[in-house]
Backbone as CSV, one residue per row, in Angstrom:
resi,resn,N_x,N_y,N_z,CA_x,CA_y,CA_z,C_x,C_y,C_z
1,MET,1.209,-1.527,0.434,-0.317,0.041,-0.184,0.416,1.322,-0.173
2,GLY,1.888,1.416,0.775,2.867,2.611,0.732,3.400,2.389,-0.712
3,ARG,3.778,1.647,-1.586,4.311,1.600,-2.674,3.419,2.569,-3.607
4,LEU,1.687,2.394,-2.944,1.096,2.577,-4.476,0.755,4.472,-3.849
5,GLN,0.796,4.639,-2.568,0.575,6.314,-1.727,1.616,6.812,-2.687
6,PHE,3.144,6.233,-2.860,4.430,7.276,-3.548,4.334,7.384,-4.887
7,ASN,3.229,6.305,-5.453,3.399,6.520,-7.330,2.190,8.200,-7.307
8,GLU,1.337,7.808,-6.211,0.338,8.448,-6.454,1.056,9.672,-6.168
9,ASP,2.086,10.307,-5.147,2.537,10.880,-5.099,3.691,11.996,-6.379
10,ARG,4.162,10.699,-6.376,5.067,11.566,-7.780,3.868,12.091,-9.109
11,LEU,3.385,11.219,-9.498,2.307,11.450,-10.488,1.226,13.202,-10.113
12,ASP,1.168,13.131,-9.082,1.302,14.462,-8.377,1.924,15.467,-9.039
13,VAL,3.466,15.042,-9.042,4.049,15.786,-8.314,4.319,16.384,-10.217
14,ARG,4.150,15.678,-10.134,4.564,15.403,-12.335,3.358,16.350,-12.557
15,ASP,2.611,15.855,-12.193,1.308,17.027,-12.807,1.002,17.987,-12.936
16,ARG,1.322,18.768,-11.320,2.138,19.829,-11.160,2.853,20.660,-11.903
17,TYR,3.784,19.546,-12.403,5.080,20.463,-13.277,4.409,20.586,-14.740
18,ASP,3.738,19.511,-15.243,3.232,19.489,-16.131,2.053,20.849,-16.245
19,TRP,1.564,21.001,-15.223,0.872,22.067,-15.373,0.896,23.122,-15.493
20,THR,2.347,23.516,-14.866,2.681,25.078,-14.806,3.919,25.446,-15.220
21,LEU,4.369,23.681,-16.552,5.038,24.215,-17.691,4.246,24.810,-18.647
22,SER,2.882,23.879,-19.109,2.362,24.465,-19.962,1.603,25.934,-19.871
23,TYR,1.311,26.054,-18.169,1.091,27.531,-18.016,2.089,28.698,-18.666
24,LEU,3.383,28.450,-18.038,4.940,29.103,-18.386,4.679,29.156,-19.817
25,GLU,5.058,28.316,-20.133,4.481,28.080,-22.134,4.275,29.582,-22.998
26,GLN,2.694,29.163,-22.391,1.758,30.462,-23.108,2.441,32.093,-22.393
27,GLU,2.431,31.624,-21.157,3.247,33.297,-20.620,4.367,33.650,-21.512
28,TYR,5.542,32.533,-20.945,6.758,32.920,-21.876,7.094,31.965,-22.981
29,PRO,6.833,32.750,-24.652,6.668,31.910,-25.546,8.409,31.430,-25.433
30,VAL,9.044,32.173,-25.151,10.961,32.208,-25.452,10.857,30.495,-24.724
31,ILE,10.262,30.766,-23.958,10.352,29.330,-23.151,9.472,27.906,-24.161
32,ASP,8.922,28.396,-25.015,7.640,27.172,-25.462,8.460,26.340,-26.892
33,PRO,9.048,25.047,-27.514,10.053,25.011,-28.399,8.871,24.981,-29.778
34,ASP,7.830,24.807,-29.827,6.811,25.487,-31.198,6.465,26.190,-31.262
35,SER,7.218,27.369,-30.085,7.208,28.901,-31.005,8.269,29.647,-31.424
36,SER,7.840,30.737,-32.046,8.781,31.239,-32.992,9.621,31.873,-32.237
37,GLU,9.276,31.912,-31.728,10.013,33.752,-30.019,10.860,32.068,-29.275
38,PHE,10.751,30.707,-29.850,11.766,29.683,-28.503,13.408,30.544,-28.237
39,ASP,13.364,30.201,-27.125,15.288,31.594,-27.101,15.499,29.763,-26.753
40,GLU,16.005,29.208,-26.737,16.786,27.588,-26.097,18.201,28.541,-25.018
41,GLN,18.395,29.396,-25.471,19.523,30.057,-24.404,18.806,30.511,-23.095
42,LEU,17.677,30.409,-23.501,16.826,31.083,-22.214,16.069,29.923,-21.681
43,MET,15.439,28.984,-22.184,15.148,27.889,-21.908,16.146,27.328,-20.498
44,LEU,17.443,27.502,-21.128,18.442,26.226,-20.692,18.903,27.097,-19.290
45,GLU,18.763,28.354,-18.988,19.058,29.636,-18.527,18.236,29.015,-17.036
46,VAL,16.991,28.885,-17.421,16.247,28.423,-16.615,15.399,27.380,-15.735
47,TYR,16.092,26.603,-16.740,16.958,25.005,-16.164,17.174,24.418,-15.434
48,ARG,18.273,25.442,-15.478,20.031,25.192,-14.620,19.177,26.638,-13.646
49,ARG,18.485,27.294,-13.088,18.057,27.536,-12.447,17.080,26.844,-11.499
50,LEU,15.504,26.312,-12.152,15.442,25.427,-11.524,15.808,24.049,-10.653
51,LYS,17.306,23.653,-11.417,17.848,22.373,-10.787,18.192,23.044,-9.245
52,VAL,18.394,24.636,-9.299,19.294,24.851,-7.670,18.386,24.819,-6.952
53,LEU,16.727,25.626,-7.057,15.614,25.506,-6.649,15.724,24.205,-5.987
54,VAL,15.427,23.502,-6.489,14.862,21.645,-6.625,16.326,21.493,-5.154
55,MET,17.363,21.855,-5.686,18.347,21.042,-4.336,18.658,22.389,-3.081
56,GLU,17.420,23.332,-3.405,17.599,23.800,-2.602,16.007,24.036,-1.470
57,GLY,14.922,22.635,-2.129,13.645,22.043,-1.409,12.510,22.695,-1.719
58,LEU,12.838,23.587,-2.842,11.113,23.805,-3.058,11.103,22.197,-3.875
59,SER,9.699,22.681,-4.421,9.353,21.697,-5.389,9.363,20.942,-6.502
60,PRO,9.693,20.624,-7.911,9.783,20.825,-9.124,8.760,22.466,-9.431
61,ALA,7.357,21.796,-9.372,6.644,22.943,-9.670,6.618,24.313,-9.891
62,ARG,7.072,24.393,-8.248,6.858,25.593,-7.399,9.270,26.047,-8.129
63,ALA,9.910,25.402,-8.107,11.230,26.123,-8.264,10.572,25.986,-9.942
64,LEU,10.342,25.126,-10.416,9.758,25.874,-12.301,9.578,26.928,-12.569
65,GLU,8.358,27.284,-11.451,7.665,29.004,-11.469,8.181,29.958,-11.023
66,ALA,8.945,29.970,-9.919,10.194,30.573,-9.344,11.370,31.271,-10.469
67,ALA,12.077,30.024,-11.374,13.351,29.864,-12.104,13.091,30.847,-13.500
68,ALA,11.753,30.802,-13.762,11.056,31.338,-15.153,10.598,32.552,-14.364
69,SER,10.394,33.128,-13.642,10.040,34.548,-13.346,11.303,35.165,-12.305
70,GLU,12.306,34.537,-12.318,13.587,35.475,-12.195,14.149,35.798,-13.759
71,VAL,13.966,34.421,-14.493,14.627,34.848,-15.989,13.947,34.942,-16.388
72,LEU,12.645,35.011,-16.141,12.533,35.233,-17.805,11.225,36.525,-17.920
73,ARG,11.003,37.399,-16.466,10.031,38.074,-16.045,10.056,39.473,-17.571
74,PRO,11.075,39.877,-18.120,11.092,40.854,-19.206,10.644,39.836,-20.254
75,PHE,10.214,39.194,-20.782,9.675,38.330,-21.867,8.216,38.150,-21.003
76,SER,7.694,38.515,-20.489,6.422,38.226,-19.886,5.501,38.962,-20.762
77,HIS,4.118,39.166,-21.411,3.276,39.695,-22.168,2.273,40.263,-21.339
């Protein structure tokens, strides 16, 4: 039973991350690989910041949101 709970928790974390990424790709087209505004260097900078924030203890979704906010604020629509 504990293993099932673990898998459900992992799915919830993944769902939150995926939803956050979808939202942020709309807000910041520079990180959306399907956008004509896509900028790989900016996307990689967000990813580097996200990794640091996760290592500091933030959830992946919250770290993604914070990293995008820090790196991409000038690019928001």
